[in-house]
C-alpha positions as CSV (number, residue, x, y, z in Angstrom):
1,M,142.6,98.8,120.5
2,S,139.9,100.9,122.9
3,V,137.3,98.7,124.0
4,K,135.2,101.3,121.8
5,W,136.8,100.7,118.3
6,V,136.4,96.9,119.1
7,S,133.1,97.1,119.3
8,A,132.6,99.5,116.3
9,L,134.3,96.7,114.4
10,L,132.0,93.8,115.4
11,L,129.0,96.1,114.9
12,L,130.7,96.8,111.6
13,Q,131.1,93.6,110.8
14,L,128.0,92.2,111.9
15,C,126.4,94.9,109.6
16,L,128.2,94.0,106.7
17,F,128.3,89.8,107.0
18,S,125.3,88.8,108.9
19,C,122.3,87.2,106.5
20,G,120.7,90.0,104.2
21,S,121.2,93.1,107.5
22,C,121.5,96.2,106.5
23,G,119.3,96.2,103.4
24,K,116.3,98.5,102.4
25,V,113.0,97.1,101.7
26,L,110.4,99.2,99.8
27,V,106.9,98.3,100.4
28,W,103.5,98.5,98.2
29,P,100.6,97.4,100.5
30,M,97.3,96.2,99.9
31,E,94.3,96.6,102.7
32,Y,92.7,94.6,105.2
33,S,93.6,90.7,105.6
34,H,96.4,91.1,102.8
35,W,98.4,94.3,105.0
36,L,98.0,91.9,108.3
37,N,99.8,89.4,106.2
38,M,102.9,91.9,104.7
39,K,102.8,93.1,108.2
40,A,104.0,90.5,109.7
41,I,106.8,90.0,107.3
42,L,107.5,93.6,107.5
43,D,107.8,93.2,111.6
44,E,110.4,90.6,111.0
45,L,112.4,92.1,108.3
46,I,112.8,95.4,111.0
47,E,113.9,92.9,113.5
48,K,116.7,91.6,111.4
49,G,117.8,94.8,111.1
50,H,116.2,95.9,107.9
51,E,114.8,99.0,106.9
52,V,111.4,99.1,106.0
53,T,109.5,102.0,103.6
54,V,105.6,101.5,102.7
55,L,104.9,103.6,100.2
56,T,101.0,104.6,100.5
57,P,98.7,107.0,99.4
58,A,97.6,109.2,102.1
59,A,93.9,107.6,101.8
60,T,94.1,104.1,103.5
61,V,91.7,101.6,105.0
62,L,93.9,99.8,107.5
63,V,97.6,101.5,106.7
64,D,98.1,103.6,108.9
65,P,101.2,106.2,108.5
66,N,100.5,107.7,112.2
67,N,101.3,104.6,114.3
68,S,104.0,104.1,116.4
69,S,106.2,101.2,114.7
70,A,109.4,101.0,113.0
71,L,107.9,101.5,109.4
72,H,109.0,104.2,107.7
73,F,106.1,105.4,105.3
74,E,106.6,107.4,102.2
75,V,103.2,108.9,101.7
76,F,102.0,110.7,98.4
77,P,98.6,112.3,98.0
78,V,96.2,111.4,95.5
79,L,92.8,112.8,94.2
80,P,89.6,112.6,95.7
81,N,88.2,109.0,95.1
82,Q,85.2,109.1,93.8
83,E,83.6,106.2,95.8
84,D,85.4,105.6,99.1
85,L,86.6,101.9,99.5
86,A,85.5,100.8,102.8
87,L,82.0,102.0,101.9
88,F,82.3,100.1,98.5
89,V,83.4,97.0,100.5
90,E,80.6,97.2,103.1
91,K,78.0,97.4,100.7
92,W,79.3,94.3,98.4
93,I,79.4,91.9,101.5
94,T,75.6,93.4,102.4
95,F,74.8,92.9,99.1
96,W,76.3,89.2,98.8
97,I,75.1,88.0,101.8
98,Y,71.4,89.4,102.4
99,E,69.9,90.1,98.6
100,M,71.7,87.4,96.5
101,P,70.6,84.4,98.5
102,N,67.0,85.7,97.4
103,L,67.6,86.0,94.0
104,S,66.2,83.6,91.0
105,L,68.8,81.6,89.1
106,M,68.8,84.0,86.1
107,E,69.2,86.9,88.4
108,Y,71.7,85.6,90.3
109,V,73.9,84.8,87.6
110,A,73.3,88.8,86.1
111,S,73.8,90.1,89.6
112,L,76.8,88.1,90.0
113,Q,78.1,88.8,86.6
114,E,77.1,92.7,87.3
115,I,79.0,93.1,90.4
116,F,82.1,91.2,89.5
117,F,82.6,93.5,86.7
118,H,81.9,96.4,88.8
119,Y,84.2,95.6,91.6
120,S,86.7,94.9,88.8
121,R,86.0,98.4,87.4
122,F,86.2,100.0,90.8
123,S,89.2,98.2,92.3
124,S,91.0,98.9,88.7
125,R,90.2,102.6,88.7
126,L,91.1,103.2,92.6
127,L,94.7,101.0,91.7
128,K,95.2,102.6,88.8
129,Q,94.6,106.4,90.3
130,N,96.9,105.5,93.6
131,C,99.3,104.1,90.8
132,E,99.2,107.3,88.7
133,S,99.9,109.3,91.7
134,A,102.9,107.6,92.2
135,V,104.6,107.1,89.3
136,L,103.9,110.2,87.7
137,N,105.1,112.2,90.7
138,K,108.6,113.2,89.3
139,E,109.6,114.2,93.1
140,L,108.8,111.3,95.1
141,V,110.2,109.0,91.9
142,K,113.7,110.9,92.6
143,R,113.3,110.3,96.7
144,L,112.7,106.8,95.6
145,K,115.9,106.6,93.3
146,E,118.1,108.4,95.8
147,A,117.1,106.2,98.3
148,R,118.6,103.3,96.6
149,Y,116.0,100.3,98.1
150,D,117.1,96.8,97.2
151,V,113.6,95.1,96.8
152,V,110.2,95.8,96.3
153,L,107.4,93.5,98.3
154,S,103.8,93.9,97.6
155,D,100.6,91.6,97.0
156,A,99.9,90.8,93.7
157,I,96.5,91.5,93.1
158,C,97.6,95.6,93.9
159,F,99.1,96.5,90.6
160,C,101.8,99.1,90.4
161,S,104.8,97.5,92.6
162,E,106.2,95.7,89.7
163,L,106.3,99.3,87.6
164,I,107.9,100.8,90.3
165,A,110.3,98.2,90.6
166,E,111.3,98.7,86.8
167,I,111.4,102.1,87.3
168,L,113.8,101.9,90.3
169,E,115.3,99.2,88.2
170,I,115.6,96.7,91.6
171,P,114.2,93.5,91.7
172,F,110.9,92.6,93.4
173,V,109.0,90.0,95.3
174,Y,105.3,89.0,95.4
175,S,103.2,88.0,98.7
176,L,100.2,86.0,97.3
177,R,97.0,84.2,98.6
178,F,95.2,83.5,95.0
179,S,93.9,85.5,92.0
180,V,90.7,85.0,90.4
181,G,91.1,81.6,88.3
182,N,94.6,81.5,88.9
183,T,95.2,84.3,86.2
184,F,98.1,86.5,87.5
185,E,99.7,82.4,88.7
186,K,99.4,81.0,85.4
187,H,99.9,84.0,82.7
188,C,102.2,85.8,84.4
189,G,103.8,83.8,86.6
190,G,103.5,80.8,84.7
191,L,102.6,78.5,87.2
192,P,101.0,75.0,85.9
193,C,97.4,74.9,86.6
194,P,96.0,72.2,84.7
195,P,91.6,71.9,85.4
196,S,91.7,68.3,85.2
197,F,92.8,68.2,89.1
198,V,93.6,71.6,89.9
199,P,90.3,73.1,91.2
200,L,89.8,77.2,90.6
201,P,89.6,79.3,93.7
202,L,86.4,80.2,94.4
203,T,84.7,77.4,93.2
204,A,84.6,75.4,96.7
205,L,85.7,72.2,94.6
206,T,88.2,69.7,95.5
207,D,90.9,68.1,93.5
208,K,89.0,65.0,93.6
209,M,86.3,66.5,90.9
210,T,83.4,64.3,89.2
211,F,83.2,64.3,85.7
212,M,80.5,67.3,85.8
213,E,82.5,69.2,88.1
214,K,85.6,69.0,86.2
215,V,83.4,70.6,83.5
216,K,82.1,73.4,85.3
217,N,86.3,73.5,86.7
218,M,87.0,74.0,82.8
219,V,84.3,76.2,81.9
220,I,84.8,78.8,84.2
221,T,88.7,78.5,83.3
222,L,87.7,79.5,80.1
223,Y,85.4,82.1,80.9
224,L,88.1,83.5,83.3
225,D,91.3,83.5,81.2
226,L,89.0,85.2,78.1
227,W,88.1,88.0,80.6
228,F,91.6,88.2,81.9
229,Q,93.0,88.8,78.2
230,N,90.4,90.8,76.6
231,F,89.0,93.1,79.4
232,Y,91.2,93.3,82.7
233,L,94.4,93.7,81.0
234,K,94.0,96.7,78.0
235,D,94.2,99.6,79.9
236,W,96.9,98.2,82.0
237,D,98.7,97.2,79.2
238,Q,98.9,100.8,77.3
239,F,99.6,102.3,80.9
240,Y,102.5,100.5,81.8
241,S,103.9,100.9,77.7
242,D,103.5,105.3,78.5
243,V,105.1,105.3,81.2
244,L,108.0,103.0,80.5
245,G,108.3,104.5,77.1
246,R,108.3,101.5,75.1
247,P,105.6,98.5,74.3
248,T,105.0,96.3,77.3
249,T,102.0,94.6,79.1
250,L,100.9,93.9,82.8
251,C,101.5,90.3,82.4
252,E,105.0,90.5,81.1
253,T,106.3,93.3,84.0
254,M,104.5,91.1,86.7
255,G,106.4,87.8,85.1
256,K,109.6,89.7,86.1
257,A,108.9,89.2,89.7
258,E,111.7,86.9,91.5
259,M,109.7,84.8,93.9
260,W,105.8,84.6,94.5
261,L,105.6,83.9,98.5
262,I,101.8,82.2,98.4
263,R,100.3,82.3,102.0
264,T,99.2,78.9,101.9
265,Y,101.2,75.4,102.5
266,W,100.1,71.7,102.0
267,D,98.1,71.7,105.3
268,F,95.7,73.6,103.5
269,E,96.2,73.2,99.7
270,F,95.6,70.0,97.6
271,P,98.9,68.4,95.8
272,R,99.7,70.4,92.3
273,P,102.2,71.1,90.5
274,Y,104.6,74.2,91.2
275,L,107.7,76.2,90.2
276,P,111.2,76.6,91.9
277,N,110.4,80.6,92.5
278,F,107.3,79.9,94.0
279,E,107.1,79.7,97.9
280,F,104.0,78.1,100.1
281,V,104.3,79.9,103.5
282,G,101.2,79.5,104.6
283,G,100.1,80.7,108.4
284,L,103.2,82.5,108.9
285,H,101.2,85.0,111.0
286,C,100.7,82.4,113.2
287,K,102.0,82.0,116.9
288,P,102.0,80.8,120.1
289,A,99.0,81.9,122.1
290,K,99.5,84.4,124.9
291,P,97.8,84.6,128.4
292,L,94.4,86.0,128.1
293,P,93.3,89.1,129.9
294,E,92.2,88.1,133.0
295,E,88.2,88.7,132.9
296,M,88.2,86.7,129.7
297,E,90.3,83.8,131.6
298,K,87.9,83.7,134.7
299,F,85.1,83.1,131.7
300,V,87.3,80.7,130.1
301,Q,88.0,78.6,133.1
302,S,84.7,78.8,134.6
303,S,83.5,76.1,131.7
304,G,84.9,73.1,133.9
305,D,85.5,69.9,131.4
306,H,83.1,71.2,129.1
307,G,85.5,73.6,127.3
308,I,84.9,76.4,125.2
309,V,84.0,77.4,122.1
310,V,85.4,80.5,119.5
311,F,83.2,82.3,117.8
312,S,84.1,84.8,115.0
313,L,82.6,86.2,111.6
314,G,85.7,88.3,110.9
315,S,86.5,92.1,111.1
316,M,84.6,93.1,107.7
317,V,81.1,91.6,108.9
318,K,80.3,94.1,111.9
319,N,76.4,93.2,112.2
320,L,73.7,90.7,111.4
321,T,70.1,90.9,111.0
322,D,68.0,90.5,114.4
323,E,66.5,87.6,112.9
324,K,70.0,85.5,111.9
325,S,71.7,86.4,115.6
326,N,69.0,85.1,117.2
327,V,69.2,82.2,115.2
328,I,72.5,81.8,116.1
329,A,72.3,82.7,120.0
330,A,69.7,80.0,120.5
331,A,71.8,77.4,119.5
332,L,74.7,78.9,121.3
333,A,72.5,78.7,124.4
334,Q,71.8,74.4,123.8
335,I,75.4,73.6,124.2
336,P,77.1,72.6,127.5
337,Q,80.6,74.8,126.1
338,K,81.0,78.2,127.4
339,V,81.0,80.6,123.9
340,L,82.9,83.9,123.6
341,W,81.7,85.4,120.3
342,R,83.0,88.4,118.7
343,Y,79.6,90.5,117.6
344,K,79.2,94.1,117.8
345,G,75.5,94.2,117.1
346,K,72.8,94.2,118.8
347,K,72.6,92.0,121.7
348,P,70.3,88.9,120.8
349,A,67.1,88.3,123.0
350,T,67.8,84.6,122.7
351,L,71.5,85.3,124.2
352,G,72.1,82.3,126.8
353,P,74.1,82.6,130.2
354,N,76.7,80.9,128.9
355,T,77.7,82.9,125.8
356,K,79.9,86.1,126.1
357,T,79.7,88.8,123.1
358,Y,83.0,91.1,122.8
359,D,84.1,93.8,120.0
360,W,87.5,92.3,119.7
361,I,88.7,88.8,121.0
362,P,91.9,87.7,121.0
363,Q,91.9,85.0,118.4
364,N,94.7,83.5,118.3
365,D,95.5,83.3,122.2
366,L,91.8,81.6,122.8
367,L,92.4,79.0,119.9
368,G,95.3,78.1,121.6
369,H,94.0,78.0,125.1
370,P,93.7,74.2,126.0
371,K,90.1,74.6,127.1
372,T,89.1,75.0,123.2
373,K,86.9,72.4,121.6
374,A,85.8,74.2,118.3
375,F,85.8,77.6,116.2
376,I,83.0,78.6,114.3
377,T,84.5,80.9,111.8
378,H,83.2,82.5,108.6
379,G,86.6,80.4,106.7
380,G,89.1,83.4,106.5
381,T,92.4,82.2,105.5
382,N,94.0,83.6,108.6
383,G,91.6,82.4,111.2
384,I,91.5,79.3,109.7
385,Y,95.3,79.2,109.6
386,E,95.2,79.8,113.3
387,A,92.9,76.8,113.6
388,I,95.2,74.9,111.8
389,Y,98.5,76.1,113.6
390,H,96.4,75.2,117.1
391,G,94.3,71.9,115.8
392,I,91.0,73.2,116.4
393,P,88.4,72.1,114.4
394,M,86.0,74.1,112.8
395,V,82.2,74.8,112.1
396,G,82.1,76.4,108.7
397,V,79.4,79.7,107.9
398,P,80.9,81.0,104.8
399,M,79.5,84.2,103.1
400,F,81.7,85.4,100.2
401,A,84.8,85.6,98.4
402,D,87.2,83.0,99.6
403,Q,85.7,81.8,102.5
404,P,83.5,79.0,100.5
405,D,86.5,77.6,98.9
406,N,88.4,77.3,102.0
407,I,86.1,75.6,103.9
408,A,85.5,73.1,101.2
409,H,89.2,72.5,101.5
410,M,88.7,72.0,105.3
411,K,86.0,70.0,104.6
412,A,87.9,67.6,102.3
413,K,90.6,67.1,105.1
414,G,88.1,66.2,107.5
415,A,88.5,68.9,109.8
416,A,85.3,71.0,109.4
417,V,81.5,71.1,109.4
418,E,79.6,73.5,106.8
419,V,76.9,75.2,107.9
420,N,74.4,77.2,105.1
421,F,74.7,81.1,106.2
422,N,71.6,81.9,104.5
423,K,69.6,78.8,104.9
424,M,70.7,78.2,108.7
425,T,68.4,76.9,111.5
426,T,69.1,76.9,115.2
427,A,68.8,72.9,114.4
428,D,71.4,73.1,111.9
429,L,74.3,75.1,113.4
430,L,73.7,72.6,117.2
431,N,73.9,69.4,115.4
432,A,77.3,70.9,113.2
433,L,78.2,72.0,117.0
434,K,77.7,68.9,118.6
435,T,79.3,66.9,115.7
436,V,82.3,68.8,115.5
437,I,82.9,68.4,119.3
438,N,81.5,64.9,120.1
439,D,82.8,63.3,117.0
440,P,86.6,62.6,117.7
441,S,87.3,62.3,113.9
442,Y,87.4,66.2,113.6
443,K,89.7,66.9,116.2
444,E,92.3,63.8,115.2
445,N,92.1,65.6,111.2
446,A,92.6,68.9,113.1
447,M,95.8,67.8,114.9
448,R,97.0,66.0,111.8
449,L,96.8,69.0,109.8
450,S,98.6,70.9,112.6
451,R,101.4,68.2,113.0
452,I,102.0,68.5,109.1
453,H,102.1,72.5,109.5
454,H,104.5,72.2,112.5
455,D,106.8,69.7,110.7
456,Q,108.6,71.8,108.8
457,P,112.4,72.5,108.0
458,V,112.1,76.2,108.4
459,K,108.7,78.7,110.2
460,P,106.8,79.9,107.4
461,L,107.6,83.9,108.6
462,D,111.0,82.5,108.3
463,R,111.6,81.3,105.0
464,A,109.4,84.1,103.3
465,V,111.6,86.7,105.3
466,F,114.8,83.8,104.0
467,W,113.8,84.3,100.4
468,I,113.3,88.0,100.5
469,E,117.2,88.5,101.5
470,F,118.2,86.1,99.3
471,V,116.6,88.6,96.2
472,M,118.7,91.5,98.1
473,R,121.8,89.3,98.2
474,H,121.9,88.1,95.2
475,K,120.2,90.9,92.8
476,G,117.7,88.9,91.9
477,A,116.8,84.9,91.6
478,K,117.2,84.8,88.2
479,H,118.2,80.9,88.6
480,L,115.1,80.2,89.1
481,R,113.0,81.8,86.4
482,P,111.6,79.0,84.1
483,A,112.0,79.1,80.3
484,A,108.1,79.7,79.9
485,H,108.6,83.3,80.4
486,D,110.5,83.3,77.0
487,L,107.9,81.1,75.0
488,T,104.4,82.2,73.3
489,W,101.3,80.4,74.3
490,Y,101.5,77.8,71.4
491,Q,105.1,77.3,72.1
492,Y,104.2,77.0,75.8
493,H,101.6,74.0,75.0
494,S,104.2,72.9,72.2
495,L,101.5,73.2,69.4
496,D,104.2,74.0,67.0
497,V,106.3,70.8,67.6
498,I,103.1,69.1,67.7
499,G,102.1,70.7,63.7
500,F,105.6,69.5,62.9
501,L,105.3,66.1,63.8
502,L,102.0,66.2,62.4
503,A,103.0,67.7,59.1
504,C,105.8,64.5,59.1
505,V,103.8,62.1,59.6
506,A,101.2,63.3,56.9
507,T,104.1,64.2,54.3
508,V,105.3,60.5,55.0
509,V,102.2,59.2,54.5
510,F,101.4,61.0,51.5
511,I,104.4,59.7,50.2
512,V,103.9,55.9,51.2
513,A,100.4,56.2,49.6
514,K,102.1,57.8,46.6
515,S,104.3,54.8,46.3
516,C,101.8,52.5,46.8
517,L,99.4,54.0,44.2
518,F,102.4,54.1,41.8
519,C,103.8,50.4,42.0
520,C,100.1,49.6,41.9
521,R,99.5,51.3,38.8
522,K,102.8,50.2,37.4
523,F,102.3,46.6,38.1
524,G,98.9,46.5,37.1
525,K,99.9,47.5,33.6
526,T,103.0,44.9,33.5
527,G,100.4,41.6,34.4
528,K,98.3,43.5,31.4
529,K,100.8,43.3,29.3
530,Q,102.0,39.4,29.8
531,K,98.0,38.5,29.3
532,R,98.0,39.9,26.4
533,A,101.1,38.4,25.1
């Protein structure tokens, strides 16, 4: 047999028998940091020989169908948006950071509720518009069916992937950081979330709650459950039923997910119950540090023994007010460390010679540099995990969304100090930096979390890819699906059993009571007859 034929047979065997090779993955993407996490998984799937196709609308923020990566893109047209997503998010962030802190308590509660419902309506309308454009496009659906994909991968908060998987009759896998109130995980995924010790996302609570914090956790849980069941789901339930041609609900369809890949881990999370089809893969995007650009490396090395501080408020906050930027710059100017600050705004008047601003910084590479002493962060999950990965203590300056919650986790684990962004003074930030840099306990705790993160039998990214491949190989993972999905809410909480047992006890008590009364009457009459005799 010729060498060509031998090589061809070896390649064929490799394709047929290597772990999960030659699979076809269909992706329904989410924007912003959700896409960055998803992209890490997709790049690894491609490295392992899978064909990955991203199903995306023509209008996107970060998902770029024109990039030169190995990803395939299936772009479908959508109706013009009534409101641009990026503009809406920018307005929402500006309102949250600069306007809400100046409101009274009553104004704050009213505004919070208004923006919460406004955001929900807008995001739901945009998601539904994209979903309709995809699933009602007969030519697109035909192409997807003919492509014979093995699995659908998506973020759980970006609805429609489960509907597409149902139409294509293939399994699907979720990637998820969290949903508001744990509603999707709890109601649709069956994940136990006891409010007595599992703090809700966005509450900034820990698992060690005081009585009043437990009350707060319970009240918010009940409110969000009510909102989820009675406000958020109705339109989607009807839409899914219309498309599939049978009565169904969004939650029922989401509950068919084979795996939920949760983008946190026990270095970040508080201990809590979870299910076998929930896998924690936090920090899957983290990598060893690469060498810095030459100019940046020179600046870092010029710090000497003092080292450097890395400062970033993420990609969504591009500018600060002059007052706020000067407060920050004045604090940075007073520390002996050199500071690399990702900032696109106007150069602050109080900027010290030890601080350099950059439009963009290689954050992971800087956090992995041996001279890095601290990380000033807004509290985004990706940045926090890069700090955990490299063992860097943090100064948290949370502003909106899950950021206060993330920093609360790091504070509870002794790896961060929090500074209130709206009330922050130069002295506040300076003291927080001195504490984190000079108190060795913060570095020790950060290194402890780093050791926990690295001490895993399988790397988070490899674990995420393994479970996607597992679902492809076995056409699902039904053996991991809890029976809770087949129970009604009263059966899940054993209310029917409790009611039956209470009825049994009541029956026994009733019979015993009646028997006692009967005996008392009988013996009472007998005693009277004997006395008369």
